[in-house]
Structures are given as structure tokens and as C-alpha cells.
Steps between C-alpha positions, in 0.01 A plus 500: 500500500484569123241745376391604148734757350208722413421532874850634582487867605719740301847547644506176697792275400423135429643191336322306233373166623424183306147503348224289646475138390361468152600855395822618341671834452428602141794457267512870411531596863772241559694656211467837674657359822188393694642185658452373856735670752536824302457822703243749367302806603174643374595862442162641413153427366287688254214698660251216429751231605599374155778494369759452772862619483740237641873530566686173452865425424587871478241610247137606510216379285123544489276195483133439512350340812371211284861415405597478868220287646705177508784663697544476875750675724635492857578831673873552503715579808609830339781382270310619189514867416217705648385855450200710547228367268380733220164526327462479123307762323 
């Protein structure tokens, strides 16, 4: 069952899922590799929860929660890299 990306706990591998009907993955995120089926992991969150560090396609980037609200994921069976989550700050 797909859940919002922002609800994924740090360290849990997941795969990006198609957005809900009527929504689209923003073009900038598509250019960064956020396409359905791509494995990703939330590595850490800032102390107040925003921004979020995400590992996708072998690199890490920090994005604001507002930029991620259209994205949904499905927990992965463990094929994506996982590690102990860290805390920003």
C-alpha cells in the first residue's frame, strides 16, 4: 500500500510509487531521478523535521517537506541500501 514519502521512517528502504490521480511529480524532482520504481531511503531529518536528507540513485540531497508532498512510496523488500539513520544538526 503506497504511503506519503514524508511518512517514511529514516533508514527504511522504499520504492517511489506513481503519484495520486490528478497530481504529478514536479519536473525538477523528475530531473533529479524521482521516477516511479526508483529505490530511495530517507537518511535523516533535521531536528524539527524539515529539511529531509534522501538517498536516491547513489547520491544524497536535502529537500524541503513541501517539495515532497506529492510523492508516495511503497516499502521495499530490502533491495535498496539501508543503514542506521542519522540525525541532522
